[in-house]
N, C-alpha and C positions, 0 to 999 in steps of 0.2 A: 504494500500500500504506500503510495507516495505522500509527501507532506501536504500537498494541496488538498487531497481527498480527506486526509485526517482533519485538517483545519475546517474543511467544508462540513464535516459531520459533527463538529463540536456542538453546534446549536441543537442537535437531535439528542444529545446525551443528557441523562438525568444529572441533577446537582451532585448526588452521591458519586456517580461515575466520574464527573469532572473533578471533584475533590480528590478522588483516588488517583486519577490521571495526573493531577497537579503534584501530588506527593511523589509519584514515581519520576516525573520529569525533574522536579527540584533535586531529588537524590542523584539523578543522572548528571544534572548540571554541576552539582557539587563535585563530582568526579572529573568532569570535563567541561569547564565553563566556556570554552571556546567553540562548542558545538552549536553552530548557527541554526540548524534545523530544529534542534531541541528548544532553543530559545524562542524561535518563531511559534512553536506549538504552545509553549508556556504563556507567551504573550496573548495568543488567541484564547486560551483557556481563561486567563485572567480577565480579558475583555468580556467574555461571555458571562463570567460570574459577576462582574461589575454591572453588566446590563441587567441581569436578573435581580441583583441586590443593590439598587442605586443608593448612594450615600448622600447625605447633605453636603453642602459646600464646605462646612466646617464641623467637625465632630465625627462621632461613630455612627455607622449604619446600624439598622436593627434587623431582626429576623428571628426565626425559630431556632431551637437547638440544632446544631450541626451546620447551620448556614455560616458562611464566612462573614466576618465583620471587618469593615474597612474604616480607617481613620483618615479624614481629609483635612488639610489646612489650605485655605484659599483655592479649593477645588482640586488640589493635587493629592493623590493618595500617598500617605507617609507611612502607614502601618497596616498590617493585615494580621488578624487573629483567626485561626481556623482549627476546629477540633480534629485531632489525628485519629483516624479510624484504622489503626494498624494493630497488629498482634503484639503481645509481649508487654513489657513494662511501660511503653509509651501509650498504650491504648487508653483512650479517654482523656488524655492530656491535650494541651493546646500548643500548636505551633505559633510562634510569634515572629513576624518579619517586620523589620523597621528599615525603611529606605531600601528595600529589596534584599536585605541580608537577614537570614534566619538567626535568631538568638539561641544560645546554648540552653537556656532555661526552658522547661516545658511544664508550666503550671497546670494544676488539676482543675482550676476554676476559671471561668471566663473573666470574672471581675479581676482576679489576680493577673491574668494575661493582659488585660487592658491597662492596668496600673503599670505593669512592666514595660509595655510599649510606650506609654506616656512618659515614664521616667527616662527611657532611652532617648525620647525626643526632647527631653529637658522641660517637659510641661508640668511635672510633679516631682516631688522629692521621693526617692526610693530608699527604703531601709536596708 
């Protein structure tokens, strides 16, 4: 399957499938950040998720459990918090990305994940 057909089918995927695909793509990019095709798919997945879960110009998006949450400042996405649906010790914890980089911490609660993202952005003090 070529990259164009993968990207074209992204809109047909469920949110759960997109989040799984995003996790796999992020892991692959972590191993080879120069892989242009992988980055193109990640960008397309992120665009589709942002279309499904629009965010306010400033602040956090809302949604139901399992939906990604985006933080915007001036209309620009600065942070992403998404529940990891993996097996093992990370299951049920949250992936936190700030300015496109994943943080090492994987908090168990979304409120903690948001505070961690805001602290990394310099918006709140972090203990």
